[in-house]
C-alpha positions as CSV (number, residue, x, y, z in Angstrom):
1,M,23.4,-23.0,-23.9
2,A,19.8,-22.6,-22.7
3,S,20.6,-24.0,-19.3
4,T,23.5,-21.5,-18.9
5,H,21.1,-18.6,-19.7
6,E,18.6,-19.9,-17.1
7,A,21.3,-20.3,-14.5
8,H,22.4,-16.6,-15.0
9,L,18.7,-15.5,-14.8
10,H,18.2,-17.1,-11.5
11,E,21.3,-15.6,-9.9
12,P,20.4,-12.8,-7.4
13,L,19.4,-9.7,-9.4
14,E,19.7,-6.0,-8.4
15,W,16.4,-5.8,-6.7
16,D,17.0,-9.0,-4.7
17,T,16.3,-8.0,-1.0
18,P,14.5,-9.7,1.9
19,L,11.2,-7.8,1.1
20,F,11.4,-8.8,-2.6
21,R,12.1,-12.4,-1.7
22,T,9.0,-12.3,0.6
23,A,6.9,-11.0,-2.3
24,I,8.2,-13.8,-4.6
25,A,7.9,-16.5,-2.0
26,Q,4.2,-15.5,-1.6
27,Y,3.9,-15.6,-5.4
28,D,5.5,-19.1,-5.6
29,Q,3.0,-20.4,-2.9
30,A,0.1,-19.1,-4.9
31,V,1.1,-19.9,-8.5
32,P,0.4,-23.7,-8.3
33,H,-3.3,-22.9,-7.5
34,A,-3.6,-20.3,-10.2
35,D,-3.6,-22.7,-13.2
36,I,-1.5,-20.4,-15.5
37,D,1.0,-21.4,-18.2
38,P,4.5,-22.0,-16.7
39,G,6.1,-19.5,-19.2
40,V,3.6,-16.8,-18.2
41,A,4.3,-17.6,-14.5
42,E,8.0,-17.2,-15.1
43,R,7.5,-13.8,-16.8
44,L,5.5,-12.5,-13.9
45,R,8.3,-13.2,-11.4
46,Y,10.3,-10.2,-12.7
47,P,9.6,-6.4,-13.0
48,E,9.3,-5.1,-16.6
49,R,11.4,-2.1,-15.8
50,S,13.6,-0.9,-12.9
51,I,14.9,2.6,-12.9
52,I,17.5,4.3,-10.7
53,V,18.0,8.0,-11.0
54,S,20.3,10.6,-9.4
55,C,18.6,13.7,-8.0
56,P,21.0,16.6,-7.4
57,V,19.3,19.1,-5.1
58,R,20.5,22.5,-3.7
59,L,19.8,22.6,0.0
60,D,18.9,25.7,1.9
61,D,22.4,26.1,3.3
62,G,23.8,26.2,-0.3
63,R,25.2,22.7,-0.4
64,R,24.4,20.4,-3.3
65,V,23.4,16.9,-2.4
66,V,22.6,14.0,-4.7
67,F,19.8,11.7,-3.6
68,P,19.2,8.3,-5.2
69,G,15.7,7.8,-6.6
70,Y,13.9,4.7,-7.8
71,R,10.9,3.6,-9.9
72,V,9.9,0.0,-10.6
73,Q,7.2,-0.9,-13.0
74,H,6.2,-4.6,-12.6
75,S,3.6,-5.3,-15.2
76,S,1.8,-3.2,-17.9
77,T,-0.2,-6.1,-19.2
78,M,-3.5,-4.8,-17.9
79,G,-2.9,-1.1,-18.5
80,P,-0.7,1.7,-17.2
81,T,1.3,1.0,-14.1
82,K,0.2,2.6,-10.8
83,G,1.9,3.0,-7.5
84,G,3.0,5.4,-4.8
85,I,6.1,7.5,-4.2
86,R,7.8,7.3,-0.8
87,Y,10.5,9.4,0.8
88,D,12.4,7.5,3.4
89,A,16.0,6.9,4.5
90,E,15.6,3.1,3.8
91,V,14.1,3.2,0.3
92,T,15.8,0.6,-2.0
93,L,15.3,-0.8,-5.4
94,G,14.3,-4.1,-3.9
95,E,11.7,-2.5,-1.6
96,C,10.2,-0.7,-4.6
97,A,10.2,-4.0,-6.6
98,A,8.4,-5.9,-3.9
99,L,5.8,-3.2,-3.5
100,A,5.3,-3.0,-7.3
101,V,4.7,-6.8,-7.4
102,W,2.1,-6.6,-4.7
103,M,0.4,-3.6,-6.5
104,T,0.0,-5.7,-9.6
105,W,-2.0,-8.4,-7.8
106,K,-3.9,-5.7,-5.9
107,C,-5.1,-3.9,-9.0
108,A,-6.0,-7.2,-10.7
109,L,-7.9,-8.4,-7.6
110,L,-9.9,-5.1,-7.5
111,R,-10.3,-5.4,-11.3
112,L,-8.7,-2.1,-12.0
113,P,-7.1,-1.6,-15.5
114,Y,-3.6,-1.1,-14.0
115,G,-0.4,-2.9,-13.4
116,G,1.8,-2.4,-10.3
117,A,4.6,0.2,-9.8
118,K,6.4,1.8,-6.9
119,G,9.0,4.5,-6.5
120,G,10.8,6.6,-3.9
121,V,13.8,8.7,-3.0
122,R,16.2,7.7,-0.3
123,C,16.3,10.8,2.0
124,S,15.3,11.9,5.5
125,P,12.2,14.0,4.8
126,R,11.7,15.1,8.5
127,E,15.1,16.8,8.3
128,M,14.3,18.7,5.1
129,S,12.5,22.0,4.7
130,T,9.4,22.5,2.5
131,D,11.6,24.3,-0.1
132,E,14.1,21.4,-0.1
133,L,11.3,18.8,-0.5
134,E,9.9,20.8,-3.4
135,R,13.2,21.0,-5.2
136,L,13.8,17.3,-4.6
137,T,10.3,16.4,-5.9
138,R,10.6,18.5,-9.1
139,R,14.1,17.1,-9.9
140,Y,12.9,13.5,-9.2
141,T,9.9,14.1,-11.5
142,S,12.1,15.6,-14.2
143,E,14.4,12.5,-14.1
144,L,11.3,10.2,-14.5
145,L,9.7,12.2,-17.4
146,P,10.6,9.6,-20.1
147,F,9.0,6.8,-18.1
148,I,5.8,8.2,-16.6
149,G,2.5,9.5,-18.1
150,P,-1.3,9.2,-17.9
151,Q,-1.2,6.1,-20.1
152,E,2.2,4.8,-19.0
153,D,2.8,5.1,-15.2
154,I,0.7,7.2,-12.7
155,P,2.4,8.0,-9.4
156,A,0.5,8.6,-6.1
157,P,1.5,9.6,-2.5
158,D,2.9,7.1,-0.1
159,M,5.1,7.2,3.0
160,A,6.2,10.9,3.8
161,T,4.6,12.2,0.6
162,N,1.2,13.9,0.3
163,E,-1.2,16.0,-1.7
164,Q,1.4,18.8,-2.0
165,T,4.1,16.4,-3.3
166,M,1.6,15.3,-6.0
167,A,0.8,18.9,-6.9
168,W,4.5,19.6,-7.4
169,M,4.8,16.4,-9.6
170,M,1.7,17.3,-11.6
171,D,3.0,20.9,-12.2
172,T,6.5,19.8,-13.2
173,Y,5.1,17.3,-15.7
174,S,2.5,19.8,-17.0
175,M,5.1,22.5,-17.5
176,Q,7.1,20.1,-19.7
177,R,4.0,19.2,-21.8
178,G,2.9,22.8,-22.2
179,H,-0.6,22.3,-20.7
180,A,-2.2,21.0,-17.5
181,V,-2.2,17.2,-17.2
182,P,-4.0,16.5,-13.9
183,E,-4.3,12.8,-14.8
184,I,-0.5,12.3,-14.5
185,V,-0.8,11.7,-10.7
186,T,-3.5,10.8,-8.2
187,G,-3.9,11.9,-4.6
188,K,-3.4,15.6,-5.4
189,P,-5.4,18.6,-4.1
190,I,-9.0,18.8,-5.1
191,S,-8.3,22.3,-6.5
192,I,-6.2,20.8,-9.4
193,G,-8.3,17.7,-10.2
194,G,-8.0,15.6,-7.0
195,S,-10.9,13.5,-5.9
196,V,-13.0,13.9,-2.7
197,F,-12.5,11.0,-0.3
198,R,-9.1,10.1,-1.7
199,H,-7.3,11.1,1.5
200,E,-9.5,8.8,3.6
201,A,-9.8,6.0,1.1
202,T,-7.1,3.6,2.3
203,G,-8.0,3.8,6.0
204,A,-11.7,3.7,5.3
205,G,-11.2,0.7,3.0
206,V,-9.4,-1.1,5.7
207,V,-12.5,-0.8,7.9
208,M,-14.8,-1.7,5.1
209,T,-12.9,-5.0,4.7
210,I,-12.9,-5.6,8.5
211,A,-16.6,-5.0,8.5
212,R,-17.1,-7.6,5.7
213,A,-15.0,-10.1,7.5
214,C,-17.0,-9.6,10.7
215,E,-20.2,-10.3,8.8
216,R,-18.7,-13.6,7.4
217,L,-17.4,-14.6,10.9
218,G,-20.7,-13.8,12.6
219,W,-19.2,-11.0,14.7
220,R,-20.7,-7.6,15.5
221,L,-18.0,-4.9,14.7
222,S,-19.5,-2.7,17.4
223,E,-18.6,-5.3,20.0
224,Q,-14.9,-5.6,19.0
225,R,-11.9,-4.3,20.9
226,C,-9.3,-3.0,18.5
227,V,-5.6,-2.1,18.5
228,V,-4.2,0.0,15.6
229,Q,-0.4,0.1,14.9
230,G,0.2,3.4,13.0
231,F,-1.7,6.6,13.4
232,G,-0.9,8.3,10.1
233,N,-3.0,8.6,6.9
234,V,-4.0,4.9,7.1
235,G,-4.0,4.0,10.7
236,G,-5.5,7.3,11.9
237,I,-8.4,7.1,9.5
238,A,-8.9,3.4,10.2
239,A,-9.0,4.0,14.0
240,L,-11.5,6.9,13.5
241,E,-13.7,4.8,11.3
242,L,-13.6,1.9,13.7
243,A,-14.7,4.2,16.6
244,E,-17.4,5.7,14.5
245,R,-18.8,2.2,13.8
246,G,-19.0,1.6,17.6
247,A,-15.8,-0.5,18.0
248,T,-13.6,0.2,21.0
249,V,-10.1,1.3,20.0
250,I,-8.0,0.5,23.1
251,A,-4.6,1.4,21.8
252,V,-2.8,3.1,18.9
253,S,0.8,4.0,18.1
254,D,2.9,6.2,15.9
255,V,6.6,7.2,15.8
256,S,6.4,8.4,19.4
257,G,5.3,5.1,20.7
258,G,1.9,3.7,21.8
259,V,-1.0,4.8,24.0
260,L,-3.3,2.4,25.8
261,D,-6.6,2.9,27.5
262,P,-8.6,-0.3,28.1
263,A,-11.8,1.8,28.4
264,G,-11.3,3.2,24.9
265,L,-9.4,6.1,23.4
266,D,-10.9,9.4,22.2
267,I,-9.7,8.9,18.6
268,A,-11.2,12.0,17.1
269,T,-9.4,14.3,19.7
270,M,-6.2,12.3,19.3
271,G,-6.3,12.8,15.6
272,E,-6.6,16.6,16.0
273,Y,-3.7,16.5,18.5
274,A,-1.5,14.5,16.1
275,R,-2.2,16.8,13.2
276,E,-1.4,19.9,15.3
277,H,1.8,18.5,17.0
278,G,3.1,16.1,14.3
279,S,2.8,13.0,16.5
280,L,1.1,11.7,19.7
281,E,4.2,12.6,21.8
282,G,3.0,14.5,24.8
283,W,-0.6,13.1,24.6
284,P,-1.8,13.6,28.2
285,S,-4.1,10.6,28.9
286,G,-3.8,6.9,28.8
287,T,-0.8,4.7,29.5
288,R,2.4,5.0,27.3
289,I,3.5,1.6,25.9
290,T,6.2,0.5,23.5
291,N,5.4,-0.7,19.9
292,D,6.3,-4.3,20.9
293,E,3.9,-4.1,23.8
294,L,1.1,-2.7,21.6
295,L,1.4,-5.6,19.2
296,E,1.0,-8.1,22.0
297,L,-2.0,-6.6,23.7
298,E,-5.1,-8.8,24.2
299,C,-7.7,-7.6,21.7
300,D,-10.2,-8.8,19.0
301,I,-8.8,-7.1,16.0
302,L,-5.2,-6.0,15.4
303,V,-4.7,-3.5,12.5
304,L,-1.1,-3.3,11.2
305,A,-0.9,0.2,9.5
306,A,2.7,1.2,10.1
307,R,5.3,-0.5,7.8
308,E,6.8,-3.8,6.7
309,N,8.0,-6.7,8.7
310,Q,6.3,-5.9,12.1
311,V,5.0,-9.4,12.9
312,T,7.8,-12.0,12.7
313,L,8.7,-15.5,13.9
314,L,9.8,-13.9,17.2
315,N,6.5,-12.1,18.2
316,A,3.8,-13.9,16.2
317,P,3.5,-16.6,18.9
318,R,2.8,-13.8,21.5
319,L,0.0,-12.1,19.6
320,R,-3.3,-12.1,21.5
321,C,-5.8,-11.1,18.8
322,K,-8.6,-13.0,17.0
323,L,-8.1,-11.3,13.6
324,V,-5.3,-9.4,11.9
325,A,-5.9,-6.7,9.2
326,E,-3.0,-5.6,7.1
327,G,-3.4,-1.8,6.5
328,A,0.3,-1.6,5.6
329,N,2.1,-3.5,2.8
330,G,4.0,-6.6,3.9
331,P,3.7,-6.1,7.7
332,I,3.9,-9.8,8.4
333,S,7.0,-11.8,7.5
334,L,6.8,-15.3,5.9
335,E,7.6,-17.0,9.1
336,G,5.2,-14.8,11.1
337,D,2.5,-15.8,8.6
338,I,3.1,-19.5,9.1
339,V,2.8,-19.1,12.9
340,L,-0.5,-17.2,12.6
341,R,-1.8,-19.8,10.2
342,E,-0.9,-22.6,12.7
343,R,-2.6,-20.6,15.5
344,E,-5.7,-20.3,13.3
345,I,-5.6,-16.5,13.5
346,P,-7.0,-15.2,10.1
347,V,-5.2,-12.5,8.3
348,L,-6.9,-10.0,6.0
349,P,-4.1,-9.6,3.5
350,D,-2.7,-6.3,2.4
351,I,-3.5,-6.6,-1.3
352,L,-7.2,-6.7,-0.4
353,T,-7.4,-4.8,2.9
354,N,-5.5,-1.6,1.9
355,A,-6.7,-1.5,-1.7
356,G,-9.0,1.4,-1.0
357,G,-6.3,3.9,-1.9
358,V,-5.6,2.6,-5.3
359,T,-9.3,2.1,-6.0
360,V,-10.2,5.7,-5.3
361,S,-7.0,6.7,-7.2
362,Y,-8.5,4.9,-10.2
363,F,-11.7,6.9,-9.7
364,E,-9.7,10.1,-9.6
365,W,-7.9,9.2,-12.8
366,V,-11.2,8.4,-14.6
367,Q,-12.7,11.7,-13.4
368,D,-9.6,13.6,-14.6
369,L,-9.7,12.0,-18.0
370,G,-13.4,12.8,-18.4
371,R,-13.3,16.2,-16.6
372,L,-16.4,15.0,-14.8
373,F,-16.3,14.7,-11.0
374,W,-18.4,12.7,-8.5
375,G,-19.5,13.4,-4.9
376,R,-18.2,11.9,-1.7
377,D,-21.2,9.6,-1.1
378,E,-21.1,8.2,-4.7
379,I,-17.3,7.5,-4.4
380,R,-17.7,5.9,-1.0
381,A,-20.5,3.6,-2.3
382,K,-18.4,2.7,-5.4
383,L,-15.4,1.8,-3.2
384,A,-17.5,-0.3,-0.9
385,E,-19.0,-2.2,-3.9
386,K,-15.5,-2.9,-5.3
387,L,-14.0,-4.0,-2.0
388,N,-17.0,-6.2,-1.0
389,D,-16.9,-7.9,-4.4
390,A,-13.2,-8.6,-4.1
391,F,-13.6,-9.8,-0.5
392,D,-16.4,-12.2,-1.4
393,R,-14.4,-13.7,-4.3
394,V,-11.4,-14.2,-2.0
395,W,-13.4,-15.7,0.8
396,E,-15.2,-18.2,-1.5
397,L,-12.0,-19.2,-3.3
398,A,-10.3,-19.8,0.1
399,A,-13.2,-22.0,1.2
400,E,-13.2,-23.9,-2.2
401,K,-9.5,-24.6,-2.3
402,D,-8.8,-24.7,1.5
403,L,-6.3,-21.7,1.2
404,T,-5.5,-18.9,3.5
405,L,-7.1,-15.5,2.6
406,R,-3.7,-14.2,1.5
407,T,-3.0,-17.1,-0.9
408,S,-6.6,-16.9,-2.2
409,A,-6.2,-13.1,-2.9
410,L,-2.9,-13.7,-4.7
411,V,-4.4,-16.5,-6.7
412,A,-7.3,-14.3,-7.8
413,G,-5.0,-11.5,-8.9
414,I,-2.4,-13.8,-10.6
415,R,-5.1,-15.6,-12.6
416,D,-6.4,-12.4,-14.1
417,V,-2.9,-11.0,-15.0
418,G,-1.8,-14.4,-16.3
419,A,-4.8,-14.8,-18.5
420,A,-4.3,-11.3,-20.0
421,L,-0.6,-11.9,-20.6
422,E,-1.3,-15.3,-22.3
423,A,-3.9,-13.7,-24.5
424,R,-1.5,-10.9,-25.5
425,G,1.5,-13.1,-26.1
426,L,5.1,-12.0,-26.4
427,Y,6.2,-9.1,-28.6
428,P,8.3,-9.4,-30.7
């Protein structure tokens, strides 16, 4: 009978998608090096809770449309779950599950008292008005009320969501509780309990990690030629930080395509242009290139800050960089990873490189709970300390066990969660 139960368990489940299979394949590669109990390892393969909700919304033209919404909570072993909310036409339960898994390891690696979660609504946010997005956000939050809370699950912004989205979520939750609860979300406006430096944290953290890697590799960051895929909240900030540290950013891209200037781009001015016009479409200088061309440019550092599955078996052999930094989650496929490893191109993995956002979200949550707020310099210094500590542990573990940086980062996170789960045991 036990074998029958096990067979049913290992059949494809509702969150089974290519991205989730990537997350679990990475987990399976790391687990043998983590030295955790097999039963604990089996438990961590599956999310604790996966939620699908229906969000009926009245559109501006009077129509009522029902949008599917999702929230996946992977592990609450270390504390409340934490993760972003994305609005995108391709959001699925499996995507949320994969991102929740990665968030668990990320939080453990940075030694934050959180587990991983992720959520989203399948919609086309660029086609929706501000009023429609507000109604969608408030309904989605209302549907999640039984499952979120400052000690249960704490949302944050992600793709196509922002400070305003978090303000609507915080207000909706607070109205149901009868008092202001700023600690229910992070990434919200400073006026209602948000933290300074939260907006820049992910992109700045990417560059802090790159800088640490350059130190270990014996490179001068100021001498590196960089390409940045993605020019949004992560890539745009990362490009600006790289330029401010003296690196030459020769190409960037966004939804409108890429821009190349071998002499170096004026990132600060481009950022202002993108904020004013919504994208880099129409940017007057440089050479326009495709996204595929951008990835294959000759450079020292390639920053992937767009979305999942950008470097694959097809284009990984054609990359001409010396180092890859994952500012997005899952931008390299399993096959692409193998190619880069064989080519001896080091990859700074997502669960380390883009952990600046969740780390400063943790600082925001702590500040909200204590109603005591810190300054920008203090937060930036605390973030650098956290990231450098995590990087050094990953680097040393990789050298000790002859692992890639990705597997080493996963091992470090899995070990801590596994130890906590084993200590707590199973209830009942």
